[in-house]
N, C-alpha and C positions, 0 to 999 in steps of 0.2 A: 548535598543530601542524596541518599540512595533511595531508590524505589524498589520494593520487593514485590514479588508476584505470588499470590495464593488464591487460586480461583474459587475456593470454598471458604474463604476467610470468615464470612458472616456466620456460617453455620458451625465451622470448626476453626477456632482461632489458633491455628498451628501452621507454621511455614512448611512447605514441602521440603524434602531432604536436601535437594540441591540448593534451595534458597537458604535453608538453615545453615548448611556448611559455609556458604558465602558470608552470611551474616555473622556467625559465631567464630569460625576459624580464620576466615580471611580478613574481615573487617573488625574483629575483636569486640563485637558488641556484647554487652553483658546485661545482667538483670537491672532493671530500672531505666535502661536506655530507651529513648523514644525513636521509633522508626515509622516510615510511611509504607503502607501496603496497598496494593490494588488488586481487584479481582479481574482486571482486564476488560470489564464491561462498563467502565466509566466511573466506578465508585472508588473513592480514595479514603483510606482508613488511617487515622492517627493512632498508633499503638504503642504500648509499653511492654518491653520484654519481661516476662515473669520467670521463664525457665529457659536459659540459653543453652539448650542441648544442640549438638552439632548435627543431629539427624532429624529432630523434631522440636524446633524452637517454638516454645509457647509464648503467646502474647495476650495482652488485655486490650481490647478496643476501647479507646477513650472517646473518640468521636468519629463521625463519618460525614463525608460530603460528596457531592457530584458536581465537579467543576464544569462551568460552561464550555462548550466547544470553542476551540481557538479560531474557527472559521465557519462561515455559513455554507450551506449546500454540501452535498456529499461528493467527494472527489474519488473517482474510480479510475485506476490506471491498469490497463490490460496490455501486457507486453509479452512478446515471444521470447522464450529463454535463449540466450546466446550459446554458441558452441562451447565457449569457455565459460563454464558455470560461475566462476569467480566474479565475472562481470555482472551477471544477473543477481547474484547475492549482494553485490555492492549496490546495485540499483534499488533492490528491495529495501535494503537497510536505509538508504538515504530517503526513499519515498516515505518510509515509516517515520523517520525523524522529522520530516517536514509536515506530516500530518495526514497522509492519504487514509481514506476511510476503507477502501477496498482495493485489493490487488489481485488481478487474475493473470495466470500464465496462459498464453495463447498457443494453441497448436495450429500452425499455419501450413499452407501448401509448400512453402519454401523453408520450413523450419529445419535446421541442421541438428537440433536437439529435440528429441521426442520423448524423453523421460527425465524426471527430476526427483530428487529426494525431498519429499514434502516435509518429512519430520525435521530434517536439517533446516529447511527454509523457514518452518514455523518457529524454530528456536531463534533464528536470526530476527524474525519479526518481534518476538518477545523481548530479546536482548535490546534491540534498537528502541522499542517503546519504553522500556525501563530506563535506558540511558538518557532518553530525552524527556523523561518524567511525564509520560502520557498515560493516564489512567484508563483510557479506552484504546484497546488494541485493534488494529485494522483486521478485516476479514481477508484471509488468504485463500483464494480458490485454486484448485488443481488445474492441470492442463485441460483447456476447453477450446473447442472449435468456435470460430467467430459466430457461426449460425446458432450456437447453443448458449451464448452468453445471456445472463440474466441482468438486464440493465434498466435504468430509468433516467429521466431528466434529459439533458442535451447530450447528443451523441456525436463524436468526432472521430475521424480516421486520419492519421498523419502518414499518408503514403508518399512515396518519393517519385512517382511517375510524372514525367513532363507532359505538357499538353500534346506533343506529338505522340508520345507513347500511349496516352490515354484516349487517342482519337477514336479508337474502336469502341470506347465506352460512352461516347457522347449521348447515345440513346438513353442511357441510365441517368444522365445528369438532369437536374432541374435548374431553372434560372438562378436559384439561390446557391447552387453548388460550386460556384467559382471559388477556387482555393484562396482562403484568407488567413491572416495570422491568427493563431489560436487566441491571443489576448483580445482580439477584436470580436470574437464570437461568443465568449463566455458571458453569461448573464449572472450577475452576483445573486447569490441566494438559491440558485437552481442547481440540481444535481448535474455533475459533469462526468462523462465517461470518455476517455481518450484511448484509442487503439494504437499501439506501437508495434510495427512489424519486425520480422527477423532480419538478419544481415542481408538476405536476398530480396527484401521488401515483400509486400503482399503480392499475391498473384492477381492478374487482371480479373479473374473470376471472383476473388475475395473482395476486391474494390467494387466491382459491379454489384455484388450482393449487398455490401454495406450501403452504397448509394441508394439502392432500391428500398432499403429498410431503415431509412431515416438518418443515416450518418452523414455528416458534412465533412468534406475534405478540408484539412487545415495545414498550414505551414508552421514550422517551429523556428523559422529564421532562414537566412540566406545560406548558412553553412550546412554542409552535409554532415549529419550527426550519426554516431554509433547508436545502436539500439538502446544501450543502457543510458547513454547521455540524453537521448531523446525522451526517455521515460522520466528522467529527473527534471528536464526542462518543462515538460508538460505538467508534471505534478506541481512544480514550484509556481508556474504561471497561474494555474487554476487556484491554488491556495492563496497566493498573493491577492488576486482579484477578489477573493471571498473573505479576506480578513477584515 
Protein backbone atom coordinates (compact mmCIF):
# COMPACT_ATOMS: atom_id res chain seq x y z
CA UNK A 1 0.00 0.00 0.00
CA UNK A 2 1.32 3.43 -0.97
CA UNK A 3 0.74 6.59 1.04
CA UNK A 4 0.32 9.86 -0.85
CA UNK A 5 0.86 13.34 0.56
CA UNK A 6 -1.55 16.22 0.03
CA UNK A 7 -1.31 18.89 2.78
CA UNK A 8 -4.63 20.50 1.79
CA UNK A 9 -6.54 17.30 1.06
CA UNK A 10 -9.42 18.09 3.43
CA UNK A 11 -10.19 21.41 1.75
CA UNK A 12 -9.17 20.50 -1.80
CA UNK A 13 -9.34 16.75 -2.64
CA UNK A 14 -6.68 16.92 -5.35
CA UNK A 15 -3.18 15.44 -5.22
CA UNK A 16 -0.27 17.84 -5.86
CA UNK A 17 1.37 17.56 -9.28
CA UNK A 18 4.31 15.42 -8.18
CA UNK A 19 2.05 13.05 -6.23
CA UNK A 20 -0.42 12.93 -9.14
CA UNK A 21 2.33 11.94 -11.57
CA UNK A 22 3.57 9.21 -9.24
CA UNK A 23 0.04 7.90 -8.68
CA UNK A 24 -1.18 7.96 -12.30
CA UNK A 25 1.93 7.60 -14.46
CA UNK A 26 4.22 5.49 -12.30
CA UNK A 27 1.79 3.33 -10.32
CA UNK A 28 -0.90 3.28 -13.05
CA UNK A 29 -3.73 4.00 -10.64
CA UNK A 30 -7.00 4.79 -12.39
CA UNK A 31 -10.58 5.89 -11.71
CA UNK A 32 -12.24 3.81 -8.98
CA UNK A 33 -8.96 2.75 -7.36
CA UNK A 34 -8.67 3.35 -3.62
CA UNK A 35 -5.62 5.08 -2.19
CA UNK A 36 -4.39 6.36 1.18
CA UNK A 37 -3.60 10.05 1.53
CA UNK A 38 -2.17 11.98 4.48
CA UNK A 39 -1.94 15.67 5.22
CA UNK A 40 1.27 15.10 7.19
CA UNK A 41 -0.42 16.33 10.36
CA UNK A 42 -1.54 12.90 11.57
CA UNK A 43 -4.73 12.51 9.53
CA UNK A 44 -5.16 9.53 7.23
CA UNK A 45 -7.73 9.67 4.41
CA UNK A 46 -9.17 6.69 2.54
CA UNK A 47 -9.89 8.02 -0.93
CA UNK A 48 -11.23 6.91 -4.30
CA UNK A 49 -9.72 8.28 -7.49
CA UNK A 50 -12.35 10.12 -9.55
CA UNK A 51 -10.19 11.82 -12.18
CA UNK A 52 -6.76 10.20 -12.72
CA UNK A 53 -5.04 13.22 -14.24
CA UNK A 54 -1.21 13.13 -14.22
CA UNK A 55 -0.97 16.74 -12.99
CA UNK A 56 -4.00 17.06 -10.73
CA UNK A 57 -5.43 13.70 -9.74
CA UNK A 58 -8.84 14.24 -8.18
CA UNK A 59 -10.12 11.99 -5.40
CA UNK A 60 -13.21 11.51 -3.27
CA UNK A 61 -12.65 11.17 0.48
CA UNK A 62 -14.50 8.10 1.73
CA UNK A 63 -13.40 8.20 5.34
CA UNK A 64 -10.80 9.79 7.61
CA UNK A 65 -9.04 8.68 10.75
CA UNK A 66 -6.26 9.81 13.06
CA UNK A 67 -4.24 6.74 14.05
CA UNK A 68 -2.80 6.60 17.55
CA UNK A 69 0.94 7.41 17.82
CA UNK A 70 3.21 4.37 17.68
CA UNK A 71 5.05 5.47 20.82
CA UNK A 72 4.56 7.60 23.91
CA UNK A 73 6.47 10.79 24.60
CA UNK A 74 8.00 13.09 22.00
CA UNK A 75 11.38 12.00 20.61
CA UNK A 76 13.59 14.89 19.46
CA UNK A 77 16.97 14.17 17.87
CA UNK A 78 19.32 17.14 17.41
CA UNK A 79 22.40 16.30 15.35
CA UNK A 80 25.21 18.27 13.77
CA UNK A 81 25.32 17.75 9.99
CA UNK A 82 28.31 15.75 8.79
CA UNK A 83 30.89 17.02 6.29
CA UNK A 84 29.59 14.37 3.88
CA UNK A 85 25.94 15.43 3.68
CA UNK A 86 24.92 11.99 2.36
CA UNK A 87 25.49 10.61 5.85
CA UNK A 88 23.24 13.22 7.40
CA UNK A 89 20.53 12.58 4.82
CA UNK A 90 20.72 8.87 5.59
CA UNK A 91 20.46 9.50 9.34
CA UNK A 92 17.44 11.78 8.89
CA UNK A 93 15.74 9.21 6.66
CA UNK A 94 16.21 6.44 9.24
CA UNK A 95 15.12 8.59 12.18
CA UNK A 96 11.93 9.44 10.31
CA UNK A 97 11.30 5.77 9.51
CA UNK A 98 11.67 4.88 13.19
CA UNK A 99 9.27 7.60 14.25
CA UNK A 100 11.21 10.66 15.47
CA UNK A 101 8.85 13.54 16.23
CA UNK A 102 11.37 16.34 15.79
CA UNK A 103 14.77 16.60 14.13
CA UNK A 104 17.02 19.62 14.56
CA UNK A 105 20.25 20.32 12.73
CA UNK A 106 22.85 21.61 15.18
CA UNK A 107 25.35 24.34 14.42
CA UNK A 108 28.26 23.56 16.73
CA UNK A 109 31.67 25.08 17.47
CA UNK A 110 33.40 22.15 15.75
CA UNK A 111 30.94 21.76 12.87
CA UNK A 112 32.62 21.14 9.52
CA UNK A 113 29.36 21.81 7.67
CA UNK A 114 27.67 25.11 8.36
CA UNK A 115 25.10 25.15 5.52
CA UNK A 116 22.44 22.66 4.43
CA UNK A 117 19.82 22.46 1.70
CA UNK A 118 16.65 22.50 3.80
CA UNK A 119 14.38 21.99 0.79
CA UNK A 120 16.18 18.77 -0.11
CA UNK A 121 16.18 17.54 3.49
CA UNK A 122 12.45 18.28 3.82
CA UNK A 123 11.81 16.16 0.72
CA UNK A 124 13.74 13.33 2.36
CA UNK A 125 11.57 13.65 5.47
CA UNK A 126 8.37 13.48 3.41
CA UNK A 127 9.60 10.55 1.32
CA UNK A 128 10.69 8.56 4.39
CA UNK A 129 7.41 9.24 6.19
CA UNK A 130 5.38 8.12 3.19
CA UNK A 131 7.57 5.04 2.69
CA UNK A 132 7.05 3.98 6.31
CA UNK A 133 3.31 4.81 6.21
CA UNK A 134 3.46 7.53 8.87
CA UNK A 135 0.57 10.02 8.64
CA UNK A 136 2.31 12.48 10.99
CA UNK A 137 5.51 13.92 9.61
CA UNK A 138 8.26 14.99 12.01
CA UNK A 139 9.17 18.65 12.31
CA UNK A 140 12.54 19.41 10.72
CA UNK A 141 14.27 22.46 12.21
CA UNK A 142 17.05 24.36 10.39
CA UNK A 143 20.59 24.85 11.66
CA UNK A 144 20.35 25.98 15.27
CA UNK A 145 22.88 26.69 17.99
CA UNK A 146 22.57 24.57 21.13
CA UNK A 147 21.78 27.64 23.20
CA UNK A 148 18.84 28.48 20.91
CA UNK A 149 17.15 25.07 20.87
CA UNK A 150 13.46 24.92 21.76
CA UNK A 151 13.17 21.80 23.93
CA UNK A 152 10.96 20.16 26.52
CA UNK A 153 10.98 17.02 28.63
CA UNK A 154 14.18 15.18 29.55
CA UNK A 155 17.39 16.55 28.02
CA UNK A 156 20.52 14.56 27.17
CA UNK A 157 23.87 15.25 25.54
CA UNK A 158 25.88 12.38 24.09
CA UNK A 159 29.38 13.87 24.19
CA UNK A 160 32.53 11.79 23.82
CA UNK A 161 34.77 13.50 26.34
CA UNK A 162 36.54 11.21 28.81
CA UNK A 163 36.67 11.91 32.54
CA UNK A 164 40.21 13.26 32.15
CA UNK A 165 39.20 15.54 29.26
CA UNK A 166 36.19 16.84 31.14
CA UNK A 167 38.06 17.46 34.39
CA UNK A 168 37.95 21.19 33.80
CA UNK A 169 34.14 21.00 33.62
CA UNK A 170 33.64 19.40 37.01
CA UNK A 171 32.34 22.66 38.45
CA UNK A 172 29.44 22.42 36.02
CA UNK A 173 28.57 18.85 37.01
CA UNK A 174 25.89 17.91 39.48
CA UNK A 175 25.94 14.67 41.51
CA UNK A 176 23.42 13.22 39.02
CA UNK A 177 25.58 14.08 36.01
CA UNK A 178 27.69 10.92 35.97
CA UNK A 179 27.48 9.63 32.42
CA UNK A 180 25.05 6.69 32.15
CA UNK A 181 23.70 4.63 29.28
CA UNK A 182 20.87 6.45 27.52
CA UNK A 183 18.45 3.55 27.96
CA UNK A 184 18.86 3.81 31.74
CA UNK A 185 17.95 7.50 31.75
CA UNK A 186 14.83 7.66 29.59
CA UNK A 187 11.48 7.78 31.37
CA UNK A 188 8.68 6.18 29.38
CA UNK A 189 6.02 8.66 28.37
CA UNK A 190 8.16 11.77 28.84
CA UNK A 191 9.58 13.87 26.06
CA UNK A 192 13.20 13.07 25.18
CA UNK A 193 15.75 15.32 23.47
CA UNK A 194 19.20 13.95 22.64
CA UNK A 195 22.05 16.11 21.33
CA UNK A 196 24.49 14.46 18.91
CA UNK A 197 27.66 16.40 18.12
CA UNK A 198 29.79 16.78 14.98
CA UNK A 199 32.76 14.64 13.95
CA UNK A 200 34.98 16.70 16.24
CA UNK A 201 32.53 16.32 19.16
CA UNK A 202 31.05 19.17 21.17
CA UNK A 203 33.42 21.83 22.45
CA UNK A 204 34.07 22.02 26.21
CA UNK A 205 32.11 25.29 26.25
CA UNK A 206 29.09 23.59 24.67
CA UNK A 207 29.21 20.69 27.10
CA UNK A 208 29.52 23.08 30.02
CA UNK A 209 26.55 25.13 28.78
CA UNK A 210 24.47 21.99 28.34
CA UNK A 211 25.25 20.70 31.82
CA UNK A 212 24.38 24.04 33.39
CA UNK A 213 21.09 24.12 31.49
CA UNK A 214 19.62 20.78 32.49
CA UNK A 215 21.16 18.34 30.01
CA UNK A 216 22.45 15.04 31.36
CA UNK A 217 25.53 13.41 29.78
CA UNK A 218 24.78 9.96 28.36
CA UNK A 219 26.59 7.11 26.69
CA UNK A 220 25.38 5.31 23.57
CA UNK A 221 27.53 2.26 24.22
CA UNK A 222 31.17 1.27 24.51
CA UNK A 223 31.92 1.68 20.80
CA UNK A 224 32.91 5.02 19.29
CA UNK A 225 30.14 5.90 16.84
CA UNK A 226 29.98 8.17 13.83
CA UNK A 227 27.63 11.14 14.14
CA UNK A 228 24.97 9.60 11.90
CA UNK A 229 25.16 6.23 13.66
CA UNK A 230 24.87 7.87 17.06
CA UNK A 231 21.74 9.74 15.95
CA UNK A 232 20.11 6.51 14.81
CA UNK A 233 21.09 4.63 17.99
CA UNK A 234 19.71 7.42 20.17
CA UNK A 235 16.46 7.60 18.20
CA UNK A 236 15.93 3.84 18.21
CA UNK A 237 16.66 3.59 21.94
CA UNK A 238 14.21 6.33 22.85
CA UNK A 239 11.44 4.97 20.65
CA UNK A 240 11.83 1.37 21.79
CA UNK A 241 11.53 2.37 25.44
CA UNK A 242 8.41 4.43 24.66
CA UNK A 243 6.58 1.82 22.56
